[in-house]
C-alpha positions in Angstrom: -0.3 0.2 0.1 1.5 3.3 -1.2 0.8 7.0 -0.5 1.6 10.4 -2.0 5.2 11.9 -0.8 4.0 14.9 1.7 4.9 18.0 0.4 3.1 21.2 2.3 1.7 23.3 -1.0 1.9 27.6 0.5 -0.7 27.9 -1.8 -3.3 26.1 -0.4 -2.2 25.6 3.6 -4.4 27.2 5.9 -3.7 29.9 8.2 -3.6 27.1 11.1 -1.7 24.1 11.1 -2.3 21.5 13.7 0.6 18.3 14.2 -0.9 15.7 16.8 -0.1 11.8 17.2 0.8 9.0 19.5 4.3 10.1 21.1 8.0 9.4 19.0 5.9 9.4 15.6 7.7 13.0 14.8 5.2 15.7 14.7 8.2 18.0 15.8 9.8 17.2 13.0 7.1 17.0 10.8 6.0 20.5 12.4 9.3 22.4 11.8 10.0 21.1 7.7 6.6 22.3 7.7 6.8 25.8 8.8 10.4 26.3 7.5 9.0 25.5 4.2 6.2 27.6 4.3 8.7 30.5 5.1 10.8 29.8 2.5 8.4 30.5 0.4 8.0 33.9 1.7 5.1 33.6 4.0 5.4 34.8 7.3 4.9 31.9 9.8 4.9 31.1 13.8 6.0 27.9 15.3 4.1 27.0 18.6 4.8 24.0 20.9 2.2 23.5 23.6 3.8 20.3 24.7 4.5 20.6 28.4 7.8 18.2 27.4 8.9 20.0 24.3 12.1 20.2 22.2 11.3 22.2 20.1 14.7 24.4 21.4 16.8 21.0 20.2 15.1 20.3 17.2 16.0 24.1 15.7 19.0 24.7 17.3 17.3 28.3 18.6 16.9 28.8 22.6 13.2 29.4 22.4 10.7 31.4 25.4 7.2 32.6 25.6 7.7 35.4 23.8 8.5 34.6 19.8 12.2 34.3 18.9 13.4 34.5 15.2 14.2 31.0 13.8 15.0 31.9 10.7 14.3 34.6 8.0 10.3 35.0 8.3 10.4 32.1 11.0 9.7 32.8 14.6 8.7 30.7 17.4 7.5 30.0 20.6 7.3 28.0 23.8 3.5 27.9 25.7 5.8 26.5 29.2 2.4 25.8 32.0 4.6 26.8 35.0 6.3 30.3 33.3 2.1 30.9 32.1 1.1 30.3 35.8 3.1 32.6 36.9 2.4 34.8 34.9 -1.3 34.3 35.7 -1.3 34.8 39.2 0.9 37.9 38.9 -1.7 39.8 36.6 -4.1 38.5 39.1 -2.5 39.6 42.4 0.5 42.2 41.2 -2.1 45.2 41.0 -3.1 44.3 44.7 0.2 44.4 46.6 0.3 47.1 48.4 -3.4 47.2 48.8 -4.4 44.6 50.5 -2.0 43.3 53.4 0.1 40.2 52.5 -2.1 38.2 55.1 -4.9 38.6 52.7 -2.7 38.0 50.0 -1.4 34.5 50.8 -4.3 32.7 50.5 -5.0 34.1 47.0 -1.4 32.9 45.9 -2.3 29.8 47.4 -5.7 29.1 45.9 -4.2 30.2 42.9 -1.1 27.6 42.9 -2.4 24.6 42.3 -2.7 22.5 38.6 -5.9 24.4 37.4 -4.5 27.4 37.5 -1.4 26.3 35.2 -4.1 24.3 32.5 -5.8 27.7 32.5 -2.9 30.0 32.0 -1.1 27.9 29.3 -4.7 27.4 27.7 -5.4 31.3 28.3 -1.5 31.2 26.1 -3.2 28.9 23.3 -6.2 31.1 22.8 -4.6 34.2 22.4 -2.5 33.1 19.9 -4.5 31.4 18.4 -7.4 34.7 18.5 -5.5 37.6 19.6 -4.7 40.1 17.6 -1.0 39.2 17.2 -2.5 36.6 14.5 -2.5 39.1 12.1 1.3 39.3 12.0 1.5 36.0 11.0 0.4 34.2 8.0 0.3 30.6 8.9 0.8 29.6 12.7 2.0 26.0 13.2 1.0 24.1 16.1 3.5 21.2 17.6 1.2 19.6 19.9 1.6 17.6 22.8 1.1 13.4 22.3 -2.8 12.9 21.3 -4.1 12.6 24.8 -3.0 16.1 26.0 -3.6 17.7 22.6 -7.5 16.6 22.7 -8.1 17.8 25.9 -6.3 21.1 25.1 -8.8 21.2 22.3 -11.9 20.0 24.3 -11.0 22.8 27.1 -12.1 25.6 24.5 -15.5 23.8 24.2 -15.8 23.0 28.5 -15.0 26.0 29.3 -17.1 28.2 27.5 -20.1 25.7 28.1 -19.0 26.0 32.2 -19.0 29.8 32.2 -22.7 30.1 29.9 -24.2 27.7 32.0 -22.7 29.3 35.8 -24.6 31.3 38.0 -22.9 31.7 41.0 -19.8 33.9 39.6 -17.0 32.0 41.2 -15.6 28.2 40.3 -12.3 26.1 41.4 -9.9 29.5 40.2 -11.9 31.4 42.6 -14.2 34.4 41.1 -14.6 34.1 37.5 -14.4 37.7 37.2 -11.5 36.7 35.1 -12.4 33.9 33.3 -15.0 35.8 32.0 -13.0 38.4 30.0 -11.4 35.4 28.1 -15.2 34.6 27.0 -15.3 35.7 23.5 -11.6 34.0 23.0 -13.0 31.0 24.2 -15.9 31.5 22.2 -13.7 31.7 19.4 -11.3 29.4 19.6 -14.1 27.1 19.1 -15.4 28.4 15.7 -11.7 28.3 14.7 -10.9 25.0 15.3 -13.6 23.6 13.7 -13.4 26.4 10.7 -12.3 23.9 7.6 -10.7 27.0 5.4 -8.9 28.6 8.6 -7.2 25.0 10.2 -6.4 21.9 9.2 -5.2 18.9 12.1 -2.4 16.8 10.3 -2.4 13.4 12.2 1.2 11.9 12.7 1.7 8.2 12.7 4.3 5.6 11.9 2.7 2.6 9.5 3.2 0.5 13.3 -0.2 -1.1 14.9 -0.5 1.3 17.9 0.0 5.1 16.4 -2.2 4.0 13.6 -5.0 2.7 16.5 -4.7 6.3 18.2 -5.0 8.1 15.3 -7.7 6.6 14.6 -9.4 7.1 17.7 -7.6 11.3 17.9 -10.1 11.4 14.7 -12.7 9.7 16.1 -13.0 12.6 19.0 -12.2 15.2 17.2 -14.9 14.5 14.9 -17.0 14.7 18.5 -15.6 18.5 18.9 -16.8 19.3 15.8 -13.4 19.4 14.2 -13.2 17.6 10.7 -10.5 19.3 8.1 -7.7 15.9 8.9 -5.2 14.8 6.8 -3.1 11.9 8.3 1.0 11.4 7.5 2.6 8.3 7.8 5.9 9.1 8.7 9.1 7.1 8.9 7.9 4.7 5.9 10.7 1.9 5.8 11.5 2.3 2.0 10.2 -0.6 -0.1 12.4 -2.7 -2.0 13.6 -6.2 -2.6 15.6 -7.3 0.1 16.9 -10.5 1.6 18.2 -9.2 5.0 15.8 -10.2 7.4 15.1 -7.0 9.6 14.3 -5.2 6.5 12.2 -7.8 5.8 10.4 -8.1 9.0 9.7 -4.5 8.8 8.4 -4.3 5.7 5.9 -7.1 6.6 5.2 -5.1 10.0 4.7 -1.9 8.5 2.0 -3.7 5.5 0.0 -5.9 8.0 -0.5 -2.3 10.1 -1.6 -0.5 7.1 -3.8 -3.3 5.6 -5.4 -3.7 9.6 -6.4 0.0 9.3 -7.3 0.1 6.0 -10.8 1.6 6.5 -9.5 4.1 8.2 -7.2 5.1 6.0 -9.7 4.8 3.1 -11.3 7.9 4.7 -8.8 10.8 4.7 -6.2 12.0 2.5 -2.9 10.2 3.4 0.7 11.1 2.3 4.2 9.6 3.7 7.8 10.4 4.6 10.3 8.0 4.0 12.7 6.4 7.2 16.0 8.8 7.2 19.0 7.7 8.3 20.2 10.9 10.1 18.6 12.3 13.2 16.5 15.7 12.1 18.9 18.2 14.0 19.3 21.5 13.0 17.8 24.0 10.2 19.6 22.4 7.3 18.9 19.1 7.7 15.2 19.9 8.3 14.9 21.5 4.7 16.0 18.2 3.6 13.9 16.4 5.6 11.2 17.1 3.0 12.8 16.4 -0.1 13.0 13.4 -2.3 16.8 13.4 -2.6 18.0 11.2 0.2 20.2 12.1 2.9 23.4 11.1 3.4 24.4 9.9 6.7 27.6 11.2 9.0 30.0 8.5 10.2 29.5 7.2 13.3 32.6 5.2 14.6 31.5 5.4 18.3 32.1 1.9 20.3 30.2 1.2 24.0 32.6 1.0 26.5 29.5 1.0 29.5 28.6 -1.9 30.8 25.1 -2.8 30.5 22.7 -5.0 33.0 21.1 -8.2 32.5 17.3 -8.0 33.1 17.7 -10.7 34.6 19.3 -8.6 37.6 17.0 -6.4 37.0 13.7 -8.3 37.2 15.7 -10.0 40.6 16.3 -6.3 42.4 12.3 -5.5 41.0 10.9 -8.5 43.0 12.9 -8.7 45.8 10.6 -6.7 48.1 7.8 -8.6 47.2 5.3 -6.1 46.3 6.0 -1.7 45.6 5.3 0.8 42.7 7.3 0.8 39.2 6.7 3.6 37.2 7.6 3.2 33.5 8.7 7.1 32.6 9.5 9.0 29.7 8.9 10.5 26.3 5.8 9.2 24.1 6.6 6.5 21.7 10.0 5.1 23.1 7.6 2.0 24.6 7.1 2.9 28.3 3.6 0.6 27.5 5.5 -2.1 26.2 7.8 -2.1 28.7 5.8 -1.8 31.8 3.6 -4.9 30.3 6.8 -7.0 29.8 7.8 -6.3 33.7 4.6 -7.0 35.1 4.1 -10.4 32.8 7.8 -11.4 34.1 6.7 -10.6 38.1 3.6 -12.3 37.8 5.0 -15.4 36.3 7.0 -15.5 39.2 4.0 -15.9 41.5 3.6 -12.2 42.4 0.3 -10.5 42.9 0.9 -7.9 39.8 -1.4 -4.9 38.9 -0.8 -3.3 35.8 -2.5 0.0 34.8 -2.0 3.4 33.0 -2.5 7.1 33.4 -1.7 8.1 30.1 -5.1 8.0 28.2 -4.4 7.6 24.4 -2.2 4.1 26.5 -3.0 1.0 25.3 -1.5 -2.0 27.9 -4.9 -4.2 27.6 -3.4 -5.0 23.3 0.4 -5.3 24.9 -0.9 -8.4 27.5 -3.7 -9.9 25.2 -4.3 -12.8 27.1 -5.1 -13.0 30.2 -2.8 -14.0 32.8 -2.5 -15.7 36.2 -1.5 -12.9 39.2 -2.1 -10.5 36.6 -5.0 -7.9 36.7 -5.2 -5.3 33.9 -6.7 -1.4 34.5 -6.5 2.1 33.2 -7.4 5.3 34.3 -10.0 6.7 32.3 -11.2 10.4 32.8 -14.4 10.0 32.0 -15.6 7.3 34.1 -13.2 9.0 37.1 -14.8 12.1 37.0 -18.6 10.5 36.8 -17.9 8.6 39.7 -16.1 11.7 41.4 -18.7 14.0 41.2 -21.5 11.3 42.4 -19.2 10.7 45.5 -19.1 13.9 46.1 -22.4 14.9 45.9 -24.0 11.8 48.0 -21.3 13.0 51.2 -21.0 16.2 50.7 -23.9 17.1 49.3 -26.2 15.3 51.6 -25.6 17.7 54.2 -26.4 20.8 52.3 -29.4 22.8 51.5 -31.3 23.4 48.2 -28.8 26.6 47.4 -25.6 24.9 48.4 -26.0 21.5 47.0 -26.2 23.9 43.8 -23.5 25.6 44.4 -21.8 22.6 44.6 -23.4 20.8 41.3 -21.8 24.1 39.6 -18.5 23.6 41.5 -18.3 19.9 40.0 -18.8 20.9 36.1 -15.7 23.2 35.9 -13.4 21.5 33.9 -10.9 21.1 36.5 -12.8 18.8 38.0 -11.1 15.9 35.8 -7.7 16.3 36.6 -8.7 16.0 40.2 -10.5 13.1 39.4 -7.6 11.4 37.6 -5.1 12.4 40.5 -7.2 10.9 43.0 -7.2 7.7 41.3 -3.8 7.7 40.5 -3.6 8.2 44.3 -5.4 5.0 45.2 -3.8 2.6 42.9 -0.9 3.4 43.9 -2.2 3.1 47.4 -2.9 -0.4 46.8 0.8 -0.9 46.4 1.8 -1.9 49.7 0.0 -5.8 49.6 1.0 -5.9 45.6 2.9 -4.9 42.7 1.4 -2.0 41.1 3.4 -1.7 37.6 1.8 2.0 36.2 2.5 3.3 32.9 2.8 6.9 32.8 1.2 9.9 30.4 4.6 11.8 28.7 7.0 13.2 30.2 5.6 16.7 30.2 1.9 15.5 31.5 3.2 13.0 33.9 5.6 15.9 35.6 2.5 17.9 36.3 0.6 15.5 38.1 3.4 14.4 40.7 4.2 18.5 40.9 0.3 19.5 41.9 0.0 16.4 44.4 -0.5 19.0 46.9 -2.6 21.1 45.2 -4.9 18.7 44.1 -5.1 17.3 47.7 -6.1 20.6 49.0 -8.7 20.5 46.0 -10.0 17.1 47.2 -10.3 18.5 50.9 -12.3 21.4 49.5 -15.0 20.1 47.6 -15.1 16.3 49.5 -15.0 15.2 52.8 -14.5 11.7 52.3 -11.9 9.7 54.2 -10.0 9.1 51.0 -8.5 11.6 50.5 -5.4 10.5 52.9 -4.3 8.4 49.9 -3.6 11.3 48.1 -1.9 13.0 51.7 0.7 9.9 51.4 1.2 9.7 47.8 4.3 12.2 47.2 6.0 10.4 50.4 5.6 7.2 49.3 6.9 8.1 45.3 9.9 9.6 47.2 10.6 6.6 49.2 12.9 4.2 46.8 12.0 1.4 48.9 8.1 1.8 48.2 8.6 3.5 44.4 11.6 1.8 41.7 11.3 4.7 38.8 12.1 3.9 35.4 13.4 5.9 32.7 12.3 4.3 29.1 13.9 5.7 26.1 15.4 5.1 22.8 18.6 5.6 21.2 18.2 8.7 20.2 19.1 12.3 20.6 15.3 13.7 21.8 14.2 10.7 23.6 17.6 10.7 25.7 17.9 14.5 26.5 14.2 14.5 27.0 14.6 11.5 29.7 17.8 13.7 31.3 15.3 16.6 31.7 13.0 14.4 33.3 15.6 13.1 36.0 17.0 16.4 36.4 13.2 16.9 37.5 12.1 13.8 39.3 15.9 14.2 41.3 14.3 17.7 42.1 10.9 16.4 43.4 13.0 14.0 45.4 12.9 11.4 43.5 15.6 9.2 42.4 15.2 6.7 39.6 16.1 3.7 39.7 16.8 2.4 36.1 16.9 3.7 32.6 15.6 1.0 30.1 17.5 1.6 26.4 14.2 0.3 23.9 14.6 -1.0 20.7 17.8 -1.2 19.8 19.3 -2.4 16.7 22.7 -3.5 18.1 23.8 -6.9 17.5 20.7 -7.1 14.9 23.3 -8.4 12.3 21.5 -6.6 9.5 23.1 -5.7 6.0 21.1 -2.7 5.1 23.3 -0.1 4.4 20.1 2.6 5.8 19.4 0.0 9.1 23.2 -0.1 9.6 23.6 3.7 10.1 21.0 3.8 12.4 22.4 1.1 14.1 25.5 2.7 14.2 24.3 5.8 15.3 22.7 4.6 18.4 26.0 3.8 20.0 26.9 7.8 21.1 23.2 8.0 23.1 23.6 4.2 24.6 27.3 5.7 25.6 25.7 8.8 27.2 22.8 7.1 29.0 25.3 3.9 30.4 28.5 6.1 30.4 27.4 8.6 33.2 23.3 9.3 33.0 22.3 6.3 34.8 23.3 4.2 37.4 22.1 1.2 36.0 21.2 0.7 31.7 19.7 -2.5 30.4 19.1 -2.4 26.6 16.1 -3.9 25.0 16.8 -4.8 21.1 14.2 -4.1 18.5 11.8 -7.3 18.0 10.8 -8.5 14.6 7.6 -9.4 15.5 4.8 -6.5 17.1 4.8 -7.7 21.1 1.8 -8.9 22.3 0.8 -11.4 24.5 2.4 -12.2 27.7 5.1 -14.9 25.5 5.9 -12.1 23.2 6.8 -9.8 26.3 8.3 -12.3 28.1 10.9 -12.7 25.0 11.7 -9.2 24.9 13.4 -9.3 28.4 15.1 -12.3 27.5 16.8 -11.7 24.0 
C-alpha cells in the first residue's frame, strides 16, 4: 500500500496547522519542516509548541521562550511553558493588589492560584491568545507542534468546556476563585471553538507511523476530534521503510510489519487524505537537515564509529531486584513513543509469572496496556484510569457525601463547582493516588503519560489534595496525603526511565531525571528500548542507524544512569505474555 509523498503547498495551506499523534511519531520534525517550507516561500510563520515537554529548542537549535523568537528569515517560534504561564497568570491577578491589601490577605489568594487548575487555564489562555488574539494578524500561518494525542485532545476540548461552564455558571465562582478574570476570556474561548472547527482556517495533521499502535491512536483521535466538530483532518505516515527487494531479515521484518499494520487500518486510511515520508538515516537536528527532510533526495549519512564501553546490566538482574521486596510501585516514565507501555507490560508479566500479585495500569488516556498483554495471565490484573469514568464517579461521590448535608442552594453551588473542567484533573489524580496506595500489598506497575503531563501530575499532588479536601469530606483523601512521600521513598517506588537510543528521547529523559531529582525522586534504572545493536542487519539504512545509536547508548550508560538495561528491536509486534517475556530474554 503506497501513498504520495508529503509536500506542504504554501498556496493551499490554511492559516492554522495542528500536528498531533502518538508520542515518538515525528510530530515536531514534521511541524518544523512544514513551518520552514512555508517561511522559505516568503510567508510569515509562527511555530508554537503546546507540549509541556517540548524539544523544539533542540530540534531548531534556538533557545525559545514564551515570547516569539526569530528562528530564520520570516519564521518565529514560541514555547508555551505551563509553569511560566501560571506564574504570569498569578501575577496578573495578584499584582495590582500588592500594596493595597495586606500580605496576610494576599497569601491565601496566592495559594488558591498555585494549583494545577491555574497551570492548565494559564497555558490554555496563552494558546487561545495565539489562536484568536490580535497578534495572529502578524502571521500568514501558525503551525502548532502539539503534545501527544491525549493531552492535545484535552487542550482542544477545553475551549468548548470553559465556554459552556461560563454559560451555565450562575454563582460567579469556580475552582479558580471568582470568574471575573475568566469571563474576560469568554469571547476568546468562543472564538477558539469557531476557529478549530473552521475548515477554511484550520487543518489537523494526524501524524503516525506505519505501525499498529500509532494507527490505532490516530483513528481514536479522529473520532474524538469529530465529536468536537473538528473534521478537516489529514494523515501523514512518517518514517515509512522504503519498499524494495531485500533478503535482509530485519529489513524484511520491517516491511512485513508495516504492510500488516496498513492492511489492518485500511478502512480508517480510506476515509482520509494520506501522504507519507520515508525513514531517514540521520536524526533531524538543525535547520539544514529539516529543510532536506521533505525533499525527495536521499540524505547523506554521517559516519559514526563510536563504540560502547560502558557496562549494561542484564534484564534478569533488573527483574530480580524489582521482585525482591515482594510488593511496591513501579513507574515507567519517558517521552511518548519510546515504549513505556511495552516495558511496563513486560515487567508486569515477568513478575506475575514469578508468582507475585501484580496490577498493571496506566495514567495515559491514549495508552493501550490491554493490547500489549492481549491474553489473560494468572496473578495479573489490568486496568486503566479513564478520565470520563473517574470524573463521573467523583462527582457522584462528592454530591452523595458533601452534598447530603447542604441545603438546596448549597447543593446547587456544589453541582456547578463540579461541572468545572478542572474537576477531571482532580478526579484522575484521586484515581492515581488510589491505585498507588494498593502497592502496599502487591506490585502495581504503572505506565505513565508522556513526560510533561506526568510531571504536572506529580508536581500537583499537594494542590490536588487541597482541592479534594475543599470538595469532599471523604477519608479517601488520605491516599492523596501519602502519595508524595510514597513516590519519594525508594523502598516503595521504583522509577524506570525508558528511552530509545536517539538524541531527543535521551535528552528529554535526562531533563526528566533532573526534574525528578529536584522533586526528591531518584530514578532506579534506565531502559534503552528498540535498539538495533547486534541485529546483524546488512541493510545500509539500518546499519547506519545502528551505528548512530552508539553515541546515545554511551551517553546514558556512561554517565546519565546508574544502571542501564538494553532491549533489542523485535521482528514481530509485541502482543501477549510470551512475546513480552521474549523481549526481556533476547
